CHARMM-style PDB file with segment names, atoms N, HN, CA, C and O in Angstrom:
ATOM      1  N   MET     1      12.919 -69.907  47.909  1.00  0.00      PROA
ATOM      2  CA  MET     1      14.316 -70.277  47.780  1.00  0.00      PROA
ATOM      3  C   MET     1      14.699 -71.374  48.779  1.00  0.00      PROA
ATOM      4  O   MET     1      15.434 -72.305  48.448  1.00  0.00      PROA
ATOM      5  N   ILE     2      14.196 -71.245  49.986  1.00  0.00      PROA
ATOM      6  HN  ILE     2      13.599 -70.489  50.254  1.00  0.00      PROA
ATOM      7  CA  ILE     2      14.565 -72.211  51.027  1.00  0.00      PROA
ATOM      8  C   ILE     2      14.041 -73.594  50.690  1.00  0.00      PROA
ATOM      9  O   ILE     2      14.784 -74.575  50.734  1.00  0.00      PROA
ATOM     10  N   SER     3      12.760 -73.672  50.352  1.00  0.00      PROA
ATOM     11  HN  SER     3      12.157 -72.875  50.316  1.00  0.00      PROA
ATOM     12  CA  SER     3      12.160 -74.982  50.109  1.00  0.00      PROA
ATOM     13  C   SER     3      12.693 -75.651  48.846  1.00  0.00      PROA
ATOM     14  O   SER     3      12.571 -76.866  48.694  1.00  0.00      PROA
ATOM     15  N   GLN     4      13.280 -74.876  47.944  1.00  0.00      PROA
ATOM     16  HN  GLN     4      13.380 -73.889  48.068  1.00  0.00      PROA
ATOM     17  CA  GLN     4      13.834 -75.433  46.712  1.00  0.00      PROA
ATOM     18  C   GLN     4      15.353 -75.613  46.795  1.00  0.00      PROA
ATOM     19  O   GLN     4      16.006 -75.902  45.792  1.00  0.00      PROA
ATOM     20  N   ASN     5      15.906 -75.440  47.992  1.00  0.00      PROA
ATOM     21  HN  ASN     5      15.376 -75.205  48.807  1.00  0.00      PROA
ATOM     22  CA  ASN     5      17.352 -75.573  48.248  1.00  0.00      PROA
ATOM     23  C   ASN     5      18.198 -74.647  47.379  1.00  0.00      PROA
ATOM     24  O   ASN     5      19.324 -74.995  47.021  1.00  0.00      PROA
ATOM     25  N   GLN     6      17.671 -73.477  47.038  1.00  0.00      PROA
ATOM     26  HN  GLN     6      16.757 -73.194  47.329  1.00  0.00      PROA
ATOM     27  CA  GLN     6      18.418 -72.509  46.244  1.00  0.00      PROA
ATOM     28  C   GLN     6      19.165 -71.504  47.107  1.00  0.00      PROA
ATOM     29  O   GLN     6      20.070 -70.821  46.628  1.00  0.00      PROA
ATOM     30  N   LEU     7      18.788 -71.413  48.376  1.00  0.00      PROA
ATOM     31  HN  LEU     7      18.053 -71.969  48.764  1.00  0.00      PROA
ATOM     32  CA  LEU     7      19.452 -70.468  49.262  1.00  0.00      PROA
ATOM     33  C   LEU     7      20.915 -70.838  49.465  1.00  0.00      PROA
ATOM     34  O   LEU     7      21.763 -69.961  49.631  1.00  0.00      PROA
ATOM     35  N   GLU     8      21.204 -72.111  49.452  1.00  0.00      PROA
ATOM     36  HN  GLU     8      20.515 -72.823  49.317  1.00  0.00      PROA
ATOM     37  CA  GLU     8      22.578 -72.579  49.678  1.00  0.00      PROA
ATOM     38  C   GLU     8      23.556 -72.004  48.647  1.00  0.00      PROA
ATOM     39  O   GLU     8      24.724 -71.774  48.959  1.00  0.00      PROA
ATOM     40  N   LEU     9      23.083 -71.777  47.434  1.00  0.00      PROA
ATOM     41  HN  LEU     9      22.134 -71.965  47.180  1.00  0.00      PROA
ATOM     42  CA  LEU     9      23.954 -71.248  46.379  1.00  0.00      PROA
ATOM     43  C   LEU     9      24.450 -69.845  46.702  1.00  0.00      PROA
ATOM     44  O   LEU     9      25.566 -69.482  46.332  1.00  0.00      PROA
ATOM     45  N   SER    10      23.632 -69.056  47.387  1.00  0.00      PROA
ATOM     46  HN  SER    10      22.726 -69.351  47.688  1.00  0.00      PROA
ATOM     47  CA  SER    10      24.034 -67.694  47.708  1.00  0.00      PROA
ATOM     48  C   SER    10      24.302 -67.493  49.196  1.00  0.00      PROA
ATOM     49  O   SER    10      24.468 -66.362  49.651  1.00  0.00      PROA
ATOM     50  N   TRP    11      24.343 -68.570  49.940  1.00  0.00      PROA
ATOM     51  HN  TRP    11      24.208 -69.489  49.570  1.00  0.00      PROA
ATOM     52  CA  TRP    11      24.592 -68.502  51.380  1.00  0.00      PROA
ATOM     53  C   TRP    11      26.077 -68.239  51.591  1.00  0.00      PROA
ATOM     54  O   TRP    11      26.902 -69.044  51.159  1.00  0.00      PROA
ATOM     55  N   PRO    12      26.443 -67.137  52.242  1.00  0.00      PROA
ATOM     56  CA  PRO    12      27.853 -66.763  52.332  1.00  0.00      PROA
ATOM     57  C   PRO    12      28.697 -67.631  53.263  1.00  0.00      PROA
ATOM     58  O   PRO    12      29.921 -67.671  53.136  1.00  0.00      PROA
ATOM     59  N   LEU    13      28.057 -68.317  54.183  1.00  0.00      PROA
ATOM     60  HN  LEU    13      27.063 -68.285  54.286  1.00  0.00      PROA
ATOM     61  CA  LEU    13      28.800 -69.117  55.150  1.00  0.00      PROA
ATOM     62  C   LEU    13      28.485 -70.591  54.971  1.00  0.00      PROA
ATOM     63  O   LEU    13      27.406 -70.959  54.506  1.00  0.00      PROA
ATOM     64  N   LYS    14      29.416 -71.404  55.335  1.00  0.00      PROA
ATOM     65  HN  LYS    14      30.292 -71.105  55.712  1.00  0.00      PROA
ATOM     66  CA  LYS    14      29.195 -72.851  55.281  1.00  0.00      PROA
ATOM     67  C   LYS    14      28.599 -73.291  56.615  1.00  0.00      PROA
ATOM     68  O   LYS    14      29.315 -73.706  57.526  1.00  0.00      PROA
ATOM     69  N   GLN    15      27.313 -73.195  56.706  1.00  0.00      PROA
ATOM     70  HN  GLN    15      26.731 -72.859  55.966  1.00  0.00      PROA
ATOM     71  CA  GLN    15      26.596 -73.610  57.905  1.00  0.00      PROA
ATOM     72  C   GLN    15      25.511 -74.592  57.490  1.00  0.00      PROA
ATOM     73  O   GLN    15      24.321 -74.339  57.677  1.00  0.00      PROA
ATOM     74  N   ASP    16      25.930 -75.695  56.935  1.00  0.00      PROA
ATOM     75  HN  ASP    16      26.897 -75.901  56.783  1.00  0.00      PROA
ATOM     76  CA  ASP    16      25.003 -76.658  56.356  1.00  0.00      PROA
ATOM     77  C   ASP    16      23.952 -77.145  57.354  1.00  0.00      PROA
ATOM     78  O   ASP    16      22.784 -77.311  57.001  1.00  0.00      PROA
ATOM     79  N   GLU    17      24.369 -77.371  58.593  1.00  0.00      PROA
ATOM     80  HN  GLU    17      25.317 -77.236  58.879  1.00  0.00      PROA
ATOM     81  CA  GLU    17      23.425 -77.878  59.583  1.00  0.00      PROA
ATOM     82  C   GLU    17      22.319 -76.856  59.850  1.00  0.00      PROA
ATOM     83  O   GLU    17      21.144 -77.216  59.924  1.00  0.00      PROA
ATOM     84  N   LEU    18      22.690 -75.594  59.994  1.00  0.00      PROA
ATOM     85  HN  LEU    18      23.644 -75.302  59.934  1.00  0.00      PROA
ATOM     86  CA  LEU    18      21.694 -74.554  60.227  1.00  0.00      PROA
ATOM     87  C   LEU    18      20.804 -74.350  59.009  1.00  0.00      PROA
ATOM     88  O   LEU    18      19.599 -74.137  59.147  1.00  0.00      PROA
ATOM     89  N   LEU    19      21.381 -74.413  57.834  1.00  0.00      PROA
ATOM     90  HN  LEU    19      22.360 -74.587  57.722  1.00  0.00      PROA
ATOM     91  CA  LEU    19      20.607 -74.265  56.607  1.00  0.00      PROA
ATOM     92  C   LEU    19      19.615 -75.413  56.446  1.00  0.00      PROA
ATOM     93  O   LEU    19      18.481 -75.201  56.018  1.00  0.00      PROA
ATOM     94  N   THR    20      20.036 -76.618  56.785  1.00  0.00      PROA
ATOM     95  HN  THR    20      20.957 -76.791  57.133  1.00  0.00      PROA
ATOM     96  CA  THR    20      19.143 -77.775  56.737  1.00  0.00      PROA
ATOM     97  C   THR    20      18.004 -77.619  57.739  1.00  0.00      PROA
ATOM     98  O   THR    20      16.854 -77.935  57.434  1.00  0.00      PROA
ATOM     99  N   GLN    21      18.326 -77.136  58.924  1.00  0.00      PROA
ATOM    100  HN  GLN    21      19.260 -76.879  59.171  1.00  0.00      PROA
ATOM    101  CA  GLN    21      17.310 -76.920  59.950  1.00  0.00      PROA
ATOM    102  C   GLN    21      16.320 -75.842  59.494  1.00  0.00      PROA
ATOM    103  O   GLN    21      15.115 -75.981  59.701  1.00  0.00      PROA
ATOM    104  N   LEU    22      16.817 -74.786  58.885  1.00  0.00      PROA
ATOM    105  HN  LEU    22      17.797 -74.673  58.718  1.00  0.00      PROA
ATOM    106  CA  LEU    22      15.953 -73.725  58.378  1.00  0.00      PROA
ATOM    107  C   LEU    22      15.023 -74.248  57.298  1.00  0.00      PROA
ATOM    108  O   LEU    22      13.832 -73.934  57.293  1.00  0.00      PROA
ATOM    109  N   ALA    23      15.557 -75.038  56.390  1.00  0.00      PROA
ATOM    110  HN  ALA    23      16.524 -75.293  56.394  1.00  0.00      PROA
ATOM    111  CA  ALA    23      14.746 -75.608  55.317  1.00  0.00      PROA
ATOM    112  C   ALA    23      13.673 -76.543  55.876  1.00  0.00      PROA
ATOM    113  O   ALA    23      12.533 -76.532  55.411  1.00  0.00      PROA
ATOM    114  N   ALA    24      14.036 -77.345  56.865  1.00  0.00      PROA
ATOM    115  HN  ALA    24      14.962 -77.354  57.243  1.00  0.00      PROA
ATOM    116  CA  ALA    24      13.076 -78.281  57.454  1.00  0.00      PROA
ATOM    117  C   ALA    24      11.965 -77.534  58.184  1.00  0.00      PROA
ATOM    118  O   ALA    24      10.800 -77.926  58.115  1.00  0.00      PROA
ATOM    119  N   SER    25      12.321 -76.468  58.877  1.00  0.00      PROA
ATOM    120  HN  SER    25      13.268 -76.150  58.934  1.00  0.00      PROA
ATOM    121  CA  SER    25      11.310 -75.733  59.638  1.00  0.00      PROA
ATOM    122  C   SER    25      10.417 -74.890  58.743  1.00  0.00      PROA
ATOM    123  O   SER    25       9.330 -74.495  59.165  1.00  0.00      PROA
ATOM    124  N   SER    26      10.843 -74.608  57.530  1.00  0.00      PROA
ATOM    125  HN  SER    26      11.726 -74.929  57.187  1.00  0.00      PROA
ATOM    126  CA  SER    26      10.022 -73.789  56.645  1.00  0.00      PROA
ATOM    127  C   SER    26       9.059 -74.615  55.803  1.00  0.00      PROA
ATOM    128  O   SER    26       8.310 -74.063  54.998  1.00  0.00      PROA
ATOM    129  N   GLN    27       9.072 -75.930  55.980  1.00  0.00      PROA
ATOM    130  HN  GLN    27       9.681 -76.379  56.634  1.00  0.00      PROA
ATOM    131  CA  GLN    27       8.176 -76.783  55.209  1.00  0.00      PROA
ATOM    132  C   GLN    27       6.716 -76.529  55.560  1.00  0.00      PROA
ATOM    133  O   GLN    27       5.846 -76.635  54.696  1.00  0.00      PROA
ATOM    134  N   ASP    28       6.442 -76.200  56.796  1.00  0.00      PROA
ATOM    135  HN  ASP    28       7.148 -76.114  57.499  1.00  0.00      PROA
ATOM    136  CA  ASP    28       5.075 -75.930  57.230  1.00  0.00      PROA
ATOM    137  C   ASP    28       4.838 -74.429  57.137  1.00  0.00      PROA
ATOM    138  O   ASP    28       5.041 -73.698  58.107  1.00  0.00      PROA
ATOM    139  N   LEU    29       4.410 -73.980  55.973  1.00  0.00      PROA
ATOM    140  HN  LEU    29       4.245 -74.574  55.185  1.00  0.00      PROA
ATOM    141  CA  LEU    29       4.243 -72.555  55.711  1.00  0.00      PROA
ATOM    142  C   LEU    29       3.223 -71.921  56.655  1.00  0.00      PROA
ATOM    143  O   LEU    29       3.392 -70.770  57.056  1.00  0.00      PROA
ATOM    144  N   ALA    30       2.186 -72.640  57.009  1.00  0.00      PROA
ATOM    145  HN  ALA    30       2.049 -73.575  56.683  1.00  0.00      PROA
ATOM    146  CA  ALA    30       1.179 -72.103  57.922  1.00  0.00      PROA
ATOM    147  C   ALA    30       1.804 -71.762  59.271  1.00  0.00      PROA
ATOM    148  O   ALA    30       1.455 -70.751  59.880  1.00  0.00      PROA
ATOM    149  N   LEU    31       2.723 -72.598  59.738  1.00  0.00      PROA
ATOM    150  HN  LEU    31       3.007 -73.419  59.243  1.00  0.00      PROA
ATOM    151  CA  LEU    31       3.402 -72.341  61.011  1.00  0.00      PROA
ATOM    152  C   LEU    31       4.326 -71.137  60.900  1.00  0.00      PROA
ATOM    153  O   LEU    31       4.407 -70.334  61.830  1.00  0.00      PROA
ATOM    154  N   VAL    32       5.015 -71.001  59.787  1.00  0.00      PROA
ATOM    155  HN  VAL    32       4.949 -71.653  59.031  1.00  0.00      PROA
ATOM    156  CA  VAL    32       5.897 -69.853  59.564  1.00  0.00      PROA
ATOM    157  C   VAL    32       5.076 -68.559  59.552  1.00  0.00      PROA
ATOM    158  O   VAL    32       5.472 -67.559  60.151  1.00  0.00      PROA
ATOM    159  N   ILE    33       3.943 -68.587  58.872  1.00  0.00      PROA
ATOM    160  HN  ILE    33       3.621 -69.399  58.385  1.00  0.00      PROA
ATOM    161  CA  ILE    33       3.077 -67.409  58.810  1.00  0.00      PROA
ATOM    162  C   ILE    33       2.558 -67.058  60.197  1.00  0.00      PROA
ATOM    163  O   ILE    33       2.535 -65.887  60.576  1.00  0.00      PROA
ATOM    164  N   LYS    34       2.144 -68.063  60.953  1.00  0.00      PROA
ATOM    165  HN  LYS    34       2.163 -69.014  60.645  1.00  0.00      PROA
ATOM    166  CA  LYS    34       1.647 -67.824  62.306  1.00  0.00      PROA
ATOM    167  C   LYS    34       2.733 -67.191  63.183  1.00  0.00      PROA
ATOM    168  O   LYS    34       2.463 -66.240  63.916  1.00  0.00      PROA
ATOM    169  N   ASP    35       3.954 -67.715  63.108  1.00  0.00      PROA
ATOM    170  HN  ASP    35       4.174 -68.488  62.512  1.00  0.00      PROA
ATOM    171  CA  ASP    35       5.063 -67.148  63.881  1.00  0.00      PROA
ATOM    172  C   ASP    35       5.327 -65.702  63.479  1.00  0.00      PROA
ATOM    173  O   ASP    35       5.526 -64.842  64.337  1.00  0.00      PROA
ATOM    174  N   PHE    36       5.329 -65.434  62.172  1.00  0.00      PROA
ATOM    175  HN  PHE    36       5.167 -66.132  61.475  1.00  0.00      PROA
ATOM    176  CA  PHE    36       5.564 -64.077  61.682  1.00  0.00      PROA
ATOM    177  C   PHE    36       4.500 -63.126  62.217  1.00  0.00      PROA
ATOM    178  O   PHE    36       4.810 -62.038  62.704  1.00  0.00      PROA
ATOM    179  N   GLU    37       3.251 -63.547  62.120  1.00  0.00      PROA
ATOM    180  HN  GLU    37       2.999 -64.431  61.724  1.00  0.00      PROA
ATOM    181  CA  GLU    37       2.158 -62.696  62.586  1.00  0.00      PROA
ATOM    182  C   GLU    37       2.261 -62.421  64.077  1.00  0.00      PROA
ATOM    183  O   GLU    37       2.016 -61.299  64.520  1.00  0.00      PROA
ATOM    184  N   GLN    38       2.622 -63.436  64.853  1.00  0.00      PROA
ATOM    185  HN  GLN    38       2.821 -64.347  64.493  1.00  0.00      PROA
ATOM    186  CA  GLN    38       2.758 -63.244  66.299  1.00  0.00      PROA
ATOM    187  C   GLN    38       3.921 -62.310  66.616  1.00  0.00      PROA
ATOM    188  O   GLN    38       3.822 -61.489  67.529  1.00  0.00      PROA
ATOM    189  N   LEU    39       5.007 -62.423  65.882  1.00  0.00      PROA
ATOM    190  HN  LEU    39       5.087 -63.089  65.140  1.00  0.00      PROA
ATOM    191  CA  LEU    39       6.173 -61.597  66.163  1.00  0.00      PROA
ATOM    192  C   LEU    39       6.010 -60.146  65.707  1.00  0.00      PROA
ATOM    193  O   LEU    39       6.400 -59.218  66.415  1.00  0.00      PROA
ATOM    194  N   PHE    40       5.434 -59.961  64.523  1.00  0.00      PROA
ATOM    195  HN  PHE    40       5.117 -60.715  63.948  1.00  0.00      PROA
ATOM    196  CA  PHE    40       5.455 -58.632  63.920  1.00  0.00      PROA
ATOM    197  C   PHE    40       4.100 -57.944  63.829  1.00  0.00      PROA
ATOM    198  O   PHE    40       4.057 -56.722  63.686  1.00  0.00      PROA
ATOM    199  N   LEU    41       3.003 -58.668  63.904  1.00  0.00      PROA
ATOM    200  HN  LEU    41       3.038 -59.661  64.020  1.00  0.00      PROA
ATOM    201  CA  LEU    41       1.692 -58.059  63.720  1.00  0.00      PROA
ATOM    202  C   LEU    41       0.849 -58.016  64.981  1.00  0.00      PROA
ATOM    203  O   LEU    41      -0.071 -57.203  65.075  1.00  0.00      PROA
ATOM    204  N   ASP    42       1.135 -58.864  65.944  1.00  0.00      PROA
ATOM    205  HN  ASP    42       1.882 -59.524  65.868  1.00  0.00      PROA
ATOM    206  CA  ASP    42       0.386 -58.889  67.199  1.00  0.00      PROA
ATOM    207  C   ASP    42       0.677 -57.598  67.972  1.00  0.00      PROA
ATOM    208  O   ASP    42       1.835 -57.316  68.278  1.00  0.00      PROA
ATOM    209  N   PRO    43      -0.345 -56.823  68.286  1.00  0.00      PROA
ATOM    210  CA  PRO    43      -0.107 -55.540  68.974  1.00  0.00      PROA
ATOM    211  C   PRO    43       0.511 -55.691  70.362  1.00  0.00      PROA
ATOM    212  O   PRO    43       1.042 -54.721  70.903  1.00  0.00      PROA
ATOM    213  N   THR    44       0.453 -56.886  70.948  1.00  0.00      PROA
ATOM    214  HN  THR    44       0.021 -57.674  70.508  1.00  0.00      PROA
ATOM    215  CA  THR    44       1.067 -57.086  72.260  1.00  0.00      PROA
ATOM    216  C   THR    44       2.527 -57.543  72.149  1.00  0.00      PROA
ATOM    217  O   THR    44       3.207 -57.696  73.164  1.00  0.00      PROA
ATOM    218  N   SER    45       3.001 -57.758  70.933  1.00  0.00      PROA
ATOM    219  HN  SER    45       2.449 -57.634  70.109  1.00  0.00      PROA
ATOM    220  CA  SER    45       4.374 -58.214  70.724  1.00  0.00      PROA
ATOM    221  C   SER    45       5.351 -57.070  70.959  1.00  0.00      PROA
ATOM    222  O   SER    45       5.122 -55.946  70.512  1.00  0.00      PROA
ATOM    223  N   ALA    46       6.437 -57.361  71.659  1.00  0.00      PROA
ATOM    224  HN  ALA    46       6.623 -58.274  72.022  1.00  0.00      PROA
ATOM    225  CA  ALA    46       7.464 -56.344  71.895  1.00  0.00      PROA
ATOM    226  C   ALA    46       8.108 -55.900  70.577  1.00  0.00      PROA
ATOM    227  O   ALA    46       8.473 -54.735  70.422  1.00  0.00      PROA
ATOM    228  N   ILE    47       8.243 -56.818  69.646  1.00  0.00      PROA
ATOM    229  HN  ILE    47       7.947 -57.764  69.772  1.00  0.00      PROA
ATOM    230  CA  ILE    47       8.826 -56.463  68.349  1.00  0.00      PROA
ATOM    231  C   ILE    47       7.887 -55.527  67.605  1.00  0.00      PROA
ATOM    232  O   ILE    47       8.322 -54.501  67.082  1.00  0.00      PROA
ATOM    233  N   ALA    48       6.606 -55.869  67.553  1.00  0.00      PROA
ATOM    234  HN  ALA    48       6.253 -56.702  67.978  1.00  0.00      PROA
ATOM    235  CA  ALA    48       5.626 -55.015  66.866  1.00  0.00      PROA
ATOM    236  C   ALA    48       5.558 -53.644  67.510  1.00  0.00      PROA
ATOM    237  O   ALA    48       5.457 -52.630  66.819  1.00  0.00      PROA
ATOM    238  N   ASN    49       5.611 -53.612  68.825  1.00  0.00      PROA
ATOM    239  HN  ASN    49       5.693 -54.435  69.387  1.00  0.00      PROA
ATOM    240  CA  ASN    49       5.582 -52.327  69.528  1.00  0.00      PROA
ATOM    241  C   ASN    49       6.817 -51.505  69.226  1.00  0.00      PROA
ATOM    242  O   ASN    49       6.728 -50.284  69.099  1.00  0.00      PROA
ATOM    243  N   GLY    50       7.970 -52.150  69.109  1.00  0.00      PROA
ATOM    244  HN  GLY    50       8.042 -53.142  69.212  1.00  0.00      PROA
ATOM    245  CA  GLY    50       9.199 -51.440  68.792  1.00  0.00      PROA
ATOM    246  C   GLY    50       9.185 -50.884  67.386  1.00  0.00      PROA
ATOM    247  O   GLY    50       9.712 -49.798  67.146  1.00  0.00      PROA
ATOM    248  N   ILE    51       8.591 -51.608  66.451  1.00  0.00      PROA
ATOM    249  HN  ILE    51       8.163 -52.490  66.646  1.00  0.00      PROA
ATOM    250  CA  ILE    51       8.524 -51.164  65.059  1.00  0.00      PROA
ATOM    251  C   ILE    51       7.572 -49.982  64.927  1.00  0.00      PROA
ATOM    252  O   ILE    51       7.854 -49.040  64.185  1.00  0.00      PROA
ATOM    253  N   SER    52       6.460 -50.020  65.632  1.00  0.00      PROA
ATOM    254  HN  SER    52       6.231 -50.785  66.234  1.00  0.00      PROA
ATOM    255  CA  SER    52       5.445 -48.975  65.492  1.00  0.00      PROA
ATOM    256  C   SER    52       5.815 -47.685  66.188  1.00  0.00      PROA
ATOM    257  O   SER    52       5.169 -46.661  65.964  1.00  0.00      PROA
ATOM    258  N   GLN    53       6.832 -47.706  67.023  1.00  0.00      PROA
ATOM    259  HN  GLN    53       7.357 -48.537  67.205  1.00  0.00      PROA
ATOM    260  CA  GLN    53       7.196 -46.482  67.768  1.00  0.00      PROA
ATOM    261  C   GLN    53       8.014 -45.557  66.934  1.00  0.00      PROA
ATOM    262  OT1 GLN    53       8.404 -44.486  67.401  1.00  0.00      PROA
TER     263      GLN     53
END
């Protein structure tokens, strides 16, 4: 949805600058996946530790 600019249609707030920034940062899917894995799957991550408890 983000890369196809469809999120804006259902975005409840008018935050065009943030939405544009989100779309630009999601262009590199490999980087998004790496960030997700570090945040939620890395056993040393505070977020991952909080979820597993």
